TIDO-818640 format. One line per field, with one value per residue: residue number from 1; x, y, z of N, C-alpha, C, O, CB in turn. Coordinates in nm, 2 decimals, decimal comma. Glycine has a CB too. Layout:
BEGIN
ronu: [NUM; ...]
n.px: [X; ...]
n.py: [Y; ...]
n.pz: [Z; ...]
ca.px: [X; ...]
ca.py: [Y; ...]
ca.pz: [Z; ...]
c.px: [X; ...]
c.py: [Y; ...]
c.pz: [Z; ...]
o.px: [X; ...]
o.py: [Y; ...]
o.pz: [Z; ...]
cb.px: [X; ...]
cb.py: [Y; ...]
cb.pz: [Z; ...]
! end
This chain:
BEGIN
ronu: [1; 2; 3; 4; 5; 6; 7; 8; 9; 10; 11; 12; 13; 14; 15; 16; 17; 18; 19; 20; 21; 22; 23; 24; 25; 26; 27; 28; 29; 30; 31; 32; 33; 34; 35; 36; 37; 38; 39; 40; 41; 42; 43; 44; 45; 46; 47; 48; 49; 50; 51; 52; 53; 54; 55; 56; 57; 58; 59; 60; 61; 62; 63; 64; 65; 66; 67; 68; 69; 70; 71; 72; 73; 74; 75; 76; 77; 78; 79; 80; 81; 82; 83; 84; 85; 86; 87; 88; 89; 90; 91; 92; 93; 94; 95; 96; 97; 98; 99; 100; 101; 102; 103; 104; 105; 106; 107; 108; 109; 110; 111; 112; 113; 114; 115; 116; 117; 118; 119; 120; 121; 122; 123]
n.px: [-5,44; -5,30; -5,35; -5,19; -5,05; -5,21; -5,31; -5,54; -5,70; -5,86; -6,10; -6,09; -6,26; -6,21; -6,36; -6,34; -6,17; -5,93; -5,82; -5,75; -5,53; -5,38; -5,47; -5,60; -5,90; -6,05; -6,36; -6,52; -6,49; -6,49; -6,48; -6,45; -6,50; -6,41; -6,33; -6,48; -6,39; -6,33; -6,56; -6,55; -6,39; -6,36; -6,36; -6,24; -6,28; -6,33; -6,38; -6,07; -5,77; -5,52; -5,24; -5,09; -4,76; -4,56; -4,54; -4,50; -4,57; -4,81; -4,97; -5,17; -5,29; -5,42; -5,51; -5,72; -5,84; -6,08; -6,07; -6,30; -6,30; -6,31; -6,06; -5,82; -5,89; -5,92; -5,80; -5,64; -5,40; -5,46; -5,27; -5,01; -5,01; -4,81; -4,81; -4,69; -4,71; -4,81; -4,84; -4,88; -5,05; -5,24; -5,23; -5,19; -4,95; -4,87; -4,65; -4,61; -4,68; -4,68; -4,92; -4,98; -5,11; -5,02; -5,06; -5,04; -5,02; -5,06; -5,08; -5,25; -5,39; -5,63; -5,74; -6,06; -6,25; -5,94; -5,66; -5,43; -5,14; -4,97; -4,67; -4,70; -4,75; -4,63; -4,76]
n.py: [4,23; 3,93; 3,65; 3,37; 3,48; 3,70; 4,01; 4,18; 4,46; 4,57; 4,74; 4,68; 4,59; 4,55; 4,42; 4,43; 4,39; 4,52; 4,41; 4,52; 4,37; 4,34; 4,15; 4,05; 4,04; 3,95; 3,99; 4,01; 4,04; 4,23; 4,25; 4,47; 4,72; 4,87; 4,67; 4,39; 4,13; 4,14; 4,08; 3,81; 3,72; 3,58; 3,58; 3,32; 3,10; 3,27; 3,38; 3,56; 3,54; 3,73; 3,93; 4,21; 4,25; 4,42; 4,78; 4,86; 4,66; 4,42; 4,10; 3,88; 3,57; 3,35; 3,40; 3,36; 3,32; 3,27; 3,24; 3,27; 3,20; 3,08; 2,83; 2,98; 3,01; 2,93; 2,84; 3,05; 3,04; 2,88; 3,12; 3,31; 3,67; 3,94; 4,28; 4,61; 4,87; 5,21; 5,48; 5,75; 5,78; 5,60; 5,34; 5,03; 4,86; 4,64; 4,46; 4,27; 4,04; 3,70; 3,44; 3,13; 2,88; 3,03; 3,31; 3,67; 3,97; 4,33; 4,64; 4,91; 4,95; 5,14; 5,26; 5,30; 5,41; 5,61; 5,43; 5,41; 5,26; 5,16; 5,08; 4,82; 4,89; 4,76; 4,72]
n.pz: [-0,20; -0,32; -0,52; -0,62; -0,91; -0,95; -0,87; -0,65; -0,57; -0,29; -0,08; 0,25; 0,55; 0,89; 1,17; 1,52; 1,84; 2,08; 2,38; 2,73; 2,79; 2,56; 2,39; 2,08; 1,89; 1,60; 1,46; 1,24; 0,88; 0,59; 0,25; -0,01; -0,27; -0,59; -0,77; -0,90; -0,83; -0,56; -0,42; -0,42; -0,23; 0,09; 0,44; 0,65; 0,93; 1,15; 1,49; 1,44; 1,62; 1,81; 1,91; 2,07; 2,01; 2,09; 2,14; 1,87; 1,70; 1,58; 1,59; 1,40; 1,46; 1,32; 1,05; 0,77; 0,44; 0,18; -0,17; -0,41; -0,71; -1,05; -1,14; -1,04; -0,78; -0,42; -0,09; 0,14; 0,38; 0,71; 0,89; 1,06; 1,06; 1,06; 1,16; 1,13; 1,36; 1,41; 1,62; 1,56; 1,34; 1,40; 1,27; 1,11; 0,92; 0,65; 0,44; 0,16; 0,29; 0,34; 0,29; 0,30; 0,06; -0,17; -0,15; -0,10; 0,08; 0,10; 0,25; 0,44; 0,75; 0,90; 1,22; 1,37; 1,63; 1,66; 1,77; 2,04; 2,12; 2,40; 2,60; 2,83; 3,17; 3,46; 3,79]
ca.px: [-5,42; -5,26; -5,36; -5,10; -4,99; -5,32; -5,33; -5,67; -5,70; -5,99; -6,12; -6,13; -6,30; -6,20; -6,43; -6,28; -6,13; -5,81; -5,85; -5,65; -5,41; -5,32; -5,53; -5,68; -6,00; -6,12; -6,49; -6,58; -6,41; -6,57; -6,41; -6,53; -6,43; -6,45; -6,30; -6,58; -6,33; -6,33; -6,68; -6,53; -6,30; -6,44; -6,28; -6,27; -6,22; -6,35; -6,29; -5,92; -5,71; -5,39; -5,19; -4,99; -4,63; -4,50; -4,61; -4,48; -4,60; -4,92; -4,97; -5,30; -5,23; -5,48; -5,58; -5,75; -5,94; -6,11; -6,09; -6,39; -6,30; -6,27; -5,92; -5,72; -5,94; -5,87; -5,79; -5,51; -5,39; -5,44; -5,13; -4,99; -4,98; -4,75; -4,83; -4,62; -4,80; -4,76; -4,95; -4,91; -5,16; -5,33; -5,24; -5,10; -4,91; -4,81; -4,60; -4,57; -4,70; -4,72; -5,03; -4,97; -4,99; -4,98; -5,12; -4,96; -5,10; -5,00; -5,19; -5,25; -5,52; -5,65; -5,84; -6,17; -6,17; -5,79; -5,61; -5,29; -5,09; -4,86; -4,62; -4,77; -4,69; -4,65; -4,77]
ca.py: [4,09; 3,87; 3,51; 3,33; 3,60; 3,79; 4,11; 4,24; 4,57; 4,58; 4,81; 4,58; 4,64; 4,45; 4,45; 4,35; 4,47; 4,49; 4,43; 4,58; 4,28; 4,34; 4,04; 4,10; 3,95; 4,00; 3,92; 4,01; 4,10; 4,26; 4,28; 4,55; 4,81; 4,88; 4,55; 4,29; 4,01; 4,16; 4,01; 3,66; 3,69; 3,56; 3,54; 3,19; 3,07; 3,38; 3,50; 3,55; 3,58; 3,78; 4,00; 4,32; 4,20; 4,54; 4,90; 4,88; 4,54; 4,33; 3,97; 3,80; 3,43; 3,25; 3,46; 3,26; 3,36; 3,18; 3,32; 3,19; 3,22; 2,95; 2,80; 3,04; 3,02; 2,84; 2,89; 3,11; 3,03; 2,98; 3,15; 3,44; 3,79; 4,05; 4,42; 4,72; 4,96; 5,34; 5,55; 5,89; 5,78; 5,49; 5,25; 4,91; 4,84; 4,51; 4,46; 4,14; 3,93; 3,57; 3,36; 3,01; 2,84; 3,12; 3,44; 3,77; 4,09; 4,46; 4,74; 4,99; 4,94; 5,26; 5,23; 5,40; 5,54; 5,59; 5,35; 5,45; 5,15; 5,20; 4,97; 4,78; 4,93; 4,67; 4,79]
ca.pz: [-0,19; -0,44; -0,52; -0,73; -0,97; -0,98; -0,76; -0,64; -0,47; -0,23; 0,05; 0,35; 0,68; 0,99; 1,30; 1,63; 1,95; 2,15; 2,52; 2,81; 2,80; 2,43; 2,31; 1,96; 1,84; 1,48; 1,46; 1,10; 0,78; 0,47; 0,13; -0,11; -0,36; -0,73; -0,84; -0,87; -0,77; -0,41; -0,36; -0,43; -0,12; 0,21; 0,56; 0,71; 1,07; 1,24; 1,50; 1,44; 1,75; 1,79; 2,02; 2,06; 2,05; 2,15; 2,08; 1,73; 1,62; 1,62; 1,51; 1,40; 1,45; 1,24; 0,94; 0,66; 0,35; 0,06; -0,29; -0,49; -0,86; -1,12; -1,17; -0,95; -0,64; -0,32; 0,05; 0,18; 0,53; 0,81; 0,92; 1,13; 0,99; 1,15; 1,11; 1,20; 1,42; 1,44; 1,69; 1,51; 1,25; 1,44; 1,16; 1,10; 0,78; 0,62; 0,31; 0,10; 0,39; 0,27; 0,35; 0,22; -0,01; -0,28; -0,14; -0,03; 0,11; 0,12; 0,29; 0,56; 0,82; 0,99; 1,32; 1,40; 1,66; 1,66; 1,89; 2,08; 2,19; 2,49; 2,67; 2,96; 3,30; 3,57; 3,91]
c.px: [-5,38; -5,27; -5,29; -5,03; -5,09; -5,34; -5,48; -5,67; -5,85; -5,99; -6,17; -6,15; -6,29; -6,28; -6,37; -6,25; -5,99; -5,84; -5,73; -5,52; -5,34; -5,37; -5,62; -5,78; -6,07; -6,24; -6,55; -6,49; -6,49; -6,47; -6,50; -6,44; -6,48; -6,43; -6,40; -6,52; -6,33; -6,45; -6,66; -6,43; -6,38; -6,34; -6,33; -6,22; -6,23; -6,41; -6,14; -5,87; -5,57; -5,35; -5,10; -4,86; -4,55; -4,56; -4,59; -4,51; -4,72; -4,91; -5,11; -5,25; -5,29; -5,57; -5,60; -5,86; -5,96; -6,14; -6,18; -6,40; -6,26; -6,12; -5,82; -5,77; -5,88; -5,85; -5,65; -5,50; -5,44; -5,30; -5,12; -4,96; -4,93; -4,76; -4,75; -4,72; -4,74; -4,87; -4,98; -5,02; -5,26; -5,35; -5,15; -5,07; -4,85; -4,77; -4,55; -4,58; -4,75; -4,82; -5,04; -5,11; -4,94; -5,04; -5,02; -5,05; -5,01; -5,11; -5,16; -5,39; -5,53; -5,76; -5,94; -6,24; -6,02; -5,75; -5,46; -5,24; -4,96; -4,80; -4,69; -4,69; -4,73; -4,66; -4,66]
c.py: [4,03; 3,72; 3,46; 3,46; 3,71; 3,88; 4,16; 4,34; 4,59; 4,67; 4,70; 4,64; 4,53; 4,50; 4,37; 4,44; 4,43; 4,51; 4,49; 4,50; 4,27; 4,22; 4,10; 3,99; 4,02; 3,92; 3,91; 4,08; 4,11; 4,31; 4,36; 4,64; 4,81; 4,75; 4,44; 4,16; 4,02; 4,09; 3,86; 3,62; 3,68; 3,52; 3,41; 3,18; 3,18; 3,32; 3,46; 3,60; 3,64; 3,85; 4,12; 4,27; 4,30; 4,66; 4,92; 4,76; 4,46; 4,20; 3,91; 3,66; 3,34; 3,31; 3,36; 3,32; 3,26; 3,27; 3,23; 3,24; 3,10; 2,95; 2,86; 3,05; 2,92; 2,91; 2,94; 3,10; 2,90; 3,00; 3,29; 3,55; 3,89; 4,18; 4,51; 4,82; 5,10; 5,42; 5,69; 5,89; 5,67; 5,39; 5,14; 4,89; 4,70; 4,51; 4,32; 4,03; 3,81; 3,50; 3,24; 2,96; 2,94; 3,26; 3,54; 3,89; 4,21; 4,55; 4,82; 4,98; 5,06; 5,22; 5,34; 5,35; 5,51; 5,52; 5,40; 5,33; 5,19; 5,08; 4,94; 4,83; 4,83; 4,74; 4,75]
c.pz: [-0,32; -0,42; -0,64; -0,78; -1,00; -0,86; -0,77; -0,53; -0,42; -0,11; 0,15; 0,49; 0,78; 1,11; 1,41; 1,75; 2,00; 2,30; 2,60; 2,82; 2,67; 2,35; 2,20; 1,92; 1,72; 1,46; 1,32; 1,01; 0,65; 0,36; 0,03; -0,19; -0,50; -0,81; -0,80; -0,81; -0,61; -0,35; -0,36; -0,31; 0,01; 0,33; 0,61; 0,85; 1,17; 1,37; 1,49; 1,57; 1,72; 1,92; 1,98; 2,10; 2,13; 2,09; 1,93; 1,64; 1,68; 1,54; 1,52; 1,37; 1,34; 1,12; 0,82; 0,57; 0,24; -0,06; -0,38; -0,63; -0,93; -1,15; -1,07; -0,81; -0,55; -0,18; 0,07; 0,33; 0,58; 0,84; 0,99; 1,03; 1,08; 1,08; 1,20; 1,24; 1,44; 1,50; 1,63; 1,41; 1,28; 1,33; 1,17; 0,95; 0,77; 0,47; 0,27; 0,21; 0,32; 0,36; 0,26; 0,17; -0,11; -0,27; -0,07; -0,02; 0,14; 0,17; 0,41; 0,62; 0,92; 1,09; 1,34; 1,52; 1,67; 1,79; 1,91; 2,17; 2,27; 2,55; 2,80; 3,08; 3,41; 3,70; 4,01]
o.px: [-5,43; -5,22; -5,33; -4,96; -5,06; -5,39; -5,53; -5,63; -5,94; -5,89; -6,27; -6,08; -6,34; -6,26; -6,34; -6,29; -5,94; -5,88; -5,63; -5,42; -5,24; -5,31; -5,70; -5,75; -6,12; -6,24; -6,64; -6,41; -6,56; -6,39; -6,60; -6,32; -6,58; -6,50; -6,42; -6,59; -6,31; -6,43; -6,73; -6,40; -6,46; -6,26; -6,45; -6,12; -6,16; -6,48; -6,10; -5,92; -5,50; -5,41; -5,05; -4,85; -4,49; -4,63; -4,67; -4,49; -4,74; -4,85; -5,17; -5,19; -5,22; -5,68; -5,51; -5,96; -5,87; -6,22; -6,14; -6,50; -6,18; -6,05; -5,74; -5,69; -5,80; -5,89; -5,55; -5,59; -5,47; -5,21; -5,21; -4,89; -4,99; -4,74; -4,73; -4,80; -4,62; -4,99; -5,10; -5,09; -5,35; -5,46; -5,04; -5,16; -4,79; -4,84; -4,47; -4,49; -4,86; -4,82; -5,11; -5,21; -4,82; -5,08; -4,93; -5,15; -4,90; -5,23; -5,06; -5,49; -5,44; -5,86; -5,90; -6,30; -5,98; -5,80; -5,39; -5,28; -4,87; -4,87; -4,74; -4,56; -4,84; -4,57; -4,66]
o.py: [4,08; 3,66; 3,49; 3,52; 3,81; 3,84; 4,18; 4,31; 4,62; 4,68; 4,64; 4,72; 4,42; 4,61; 4,25; 4,56; 4,32; 4,62; 4,52; 4,55; 4,20; 4,19; 4,18; 3,88; 4,12; 3,80; 3,83; 4,17; 4,02; 4,40; 4,30; 4,63; 4,74; 4,72; 4,41; 4,08; 3,92; 4,03; 3,79; 3,50; 3,77; 3,43; 3,38; 3,26; 3,19; 3,23; 3,35; 3,71; 3,61; 3,84; 4,12; 4,24; 4,27; 4,64; 5,00; 4,76; 4,45; 4,20; 3,90; 3,64; 3,26; 3,27; 3,29; 3,37; 3,18; 3,36; 3,12; 3,31; 3,02; 3,05; 2,78; 3,09; 2,84; 3,03; 2,87; 3,16; 2,81; 2,92; 3,37; 3,53; 3,92; 4,20; 4,50; 4,87; 5,11; 5,42; 5,73; 6,00; 5,64; 5,36; 5,15; 4,90; 4,64; 4,57; 4,26; 3,95; 3,81; 3,49; 3,25; 2,99; 2,94; 3,31; 3,50; 3,91; 4,20; 4,53; 4,80; 5,00; 5,07; 5,15; 5,46; 5,24; 5,39; 5,55; 5,42; 5,31; 5,25; 4,98; 5,04; 4,81; 4,82; 4,82; 4,80]
o.pz: [-0,43; -0,33; -0,75; -0,71; -1,07; -0,75; -0,88; -0,42; -0,50; -0,04; 0,12; 0,53; 0,76; 1,16; 1,39; 1,75; 1,97; 2,33; 2,54; 2,86; 2,66; 2,24; 2,23; 1,92; 1,73; 1,44; 1,30; 1,05; 0,61; 0,38; -0,01; -0,19; -0,53; -0,90; -0,68; -0,74; -0,55; -0,24; -0,29; -0,30; 0,04; 0,31; 0,62; 0,89; 1,26; 1,37; 1,53; 1,62; 1,62; 2,02; 1,87; 2,22; 2,23; 1,99; 1,88; 1,52; 1,80; 1,43; 1,63; 1,26; 1,29; 1,10; 0,79; 0,62; 0,21; -0,05; -0,42; -0,67; -0,87; -1,17; -1,02; -0,72; -0,59; -0,17; 0,03; 0,40; 0,50; 0,82; 0,99; 0,93; 1,18; 0,96; 1,32; 1,16; 1,49; 1,45; 1,64; 1,40; 1,20; 1,29; 1,23; 0,87; 0,86; 0,39; 0,33; 0,21; 0,25; 0,48; 0,16; 0,23; -0,15; -0,37; 0,01; -0,09; 0,20; 0,12; 0,48; 0,55; 1,01; 1,06; 1,34; 1,51; 1,68; 1,90; 1,82; 2,28; 2,21; 2,57; 2,86; 3,08; 3,44; 3,73; 4,12]
cb.px: [-5,55; -5,11; -5,51; -5,18; -4,91; -5,45; -5,23; -5,78; -5,65; -6,04; -6,21; -6,01; -6,44; -6,05; -6,59; -6,16; -6,23; -5,68; -5,89; -5,70; -5,45; -5,18; -5,60; -5,58; -6,11; -6,02; -6,58; -6,72; -6,28; -6,68; -6,34; -6,64; -6,28; -6,38; -6,15; -6,65; -6,19; -6,34; -6,80; -6,47; -6,18; -6,55; -6,29; -6,21; -6,08; -6,44; -6,32; -5,86; -5,70; -5,38; -5,11; -5,04; -4,55; -4,34; -4,57; -4,34; -4,48; -5,06; -4,87; -5,40; -5,25; -5,57; -5,50; -5,79; -5,90; -6,23; -5,96; -6,53; -6,21; -6,34; -5,88; -5,69; -6,09; -5,74; -5,82; -5,49; -5,46; -5,52; -5,04; -4,88; -5,10; -4,60; -4,98; -4,51; -4,86; -4,71; -4,90; -4,79; -5,12; -5,47; -5,21; -5,17; -4,81; -4,91; -4,48; -4,43; -4,80; -4,60; -5,16; -4,91; -5,01; -5,01; -5,25; -4,83; -5,20; -4,92; -5,32; -5,21; -5,53; -5,70; -5,77; -6,26; -6,22; -5,72; -5,61; -5,29; -5,05; -4,91; -4,47; -4,79; -4,72; -4,55; -4,90]
cb.py: [4,02; 3,90; 3,46; 3,26; 3,57; 3,72; 4,22; 4,12; 4,71; 4,44; 4,93; 4,47; 4,70; 4,42; 4,43; 4,28; 4,46; 4,58; 4,30; 4,62; 4,15; 4,33; 3,94; 4,14; 3,91; 3,99; 3,98; 4,08; 4,01; 4,37; 4,16; 4,64; 4,78; 4,99; 4,50; 4,25; 4,00; 4,31; 4,04; 3,62; 3,79; 3,45; 3,65; 3,08; 3,03; 3,49; 3,57; 3,62; 3,47; 3,88; 3,91; 4,45; 4,16; 4,54; 5,02; 4,92; 4,45; 4,41; 3,87; 3,86; 3,37; 3,17; 3,59; 3,13; 3,50; 3,08; 3,36; 3,20; 3,34; 2,95; 2,85; 3,18; 3,01; 2,78; 2,78; 3,25; 3,15; 2,95; 3,15; 3,42; 3,84; 4,01; 4,45; 4,78; 4,91; 5,42; 5,58; 5,94; 5,77; 5,55; 5,33; 4,78; 4,94; 4,39; 4,56; 4,15; 3,98; 3,48; 3,44; 2,90; 2,71; 3,05; 3,43; 3,81; 4,07; 4,51; 4,67; 5,13; 4,81; 5,38; 5,19; 5,43; 5,60; 5,73; 5,20; 5,59; 5,03; 5,30; 5,00; 4,63; 5,08; 4,56; 4,76]
cb.pz: [-0,13; -0,48; -0,52; -0,84; -1,10; -1,02; -0,77; -0,61; -0,54; -0,19; 0,04; 0,36; 0,68; 1,03; 1,29; 1,59; 2,06; 2,10; 2,59; 2,94; 2,85; 2,45; 2,40; 1,84; 1,95; 1,35; 1,56; 1,11; 0,75; 0,50; 0,06; -0,04; -0,35; -0,80; -0,81; -1,00; -0,82; -0,38; -0,44; -0,56; -0,11; 0,19; 0,67; 0,62; 1,05; 1,19; 1,64; 1,31; 1,85; 1,68; 2,12; 2,14; 1,93; 2,14; 2,16; 1,70; 1,62; 1,58; 1,57; 1,29; 1,58; 1,32; 0,88; 0,72; 0,29; 0,09; -0,36; -0,42; -0,89; -1,25; -1,31; -1,00; -0,64; -0,36; 0,15; 0,12; 0,60; 0,94; 0,80; 1,23; 0,91; 1,17; 1,12; 1,10; 1,55; 1,31; 1,83; 1,45; 1,10; 1,49; 1,03; 1,16; 0,73; 0,65; 0,30; 0,04; 0,50; 0,25; 0,37; 0,29; -0,08; -0,41; -0,06; -0,12; 0,23; 0,00; 0,30; 0,54; 0,90; 0,91; 1,45; 1,28; 1,79; 1,65; 1,86; 2,16; 2,09; 2,60; 2,70; 2,96; 3,34; 3,57; 3,98]
! end
């Protein structure tokens, strides 16, 4: 994550689910890692909602975080975040995703247990 011009690398855990209709609900987010600034990042507005757009793309509609540090802190979002999905490694990736007013995120999210997203088959 980057707030303004300051990048912070954190291990982030998302808890949530994807239902059979492709609706995503993120219920909890934990920021951790070796950088002590990670503890100053907090998810706001949970649960976040989203959907599987198609088997190669997911969107979280209302992602929002607060960075609690002097001078450079503030709220990022809410806003939509689009992730590219690949089944072969059960991962979502995002690159330079902007979250206003001055935040950006890069990363790869791995699912546990692995998730395999398939096109919907209409009966």
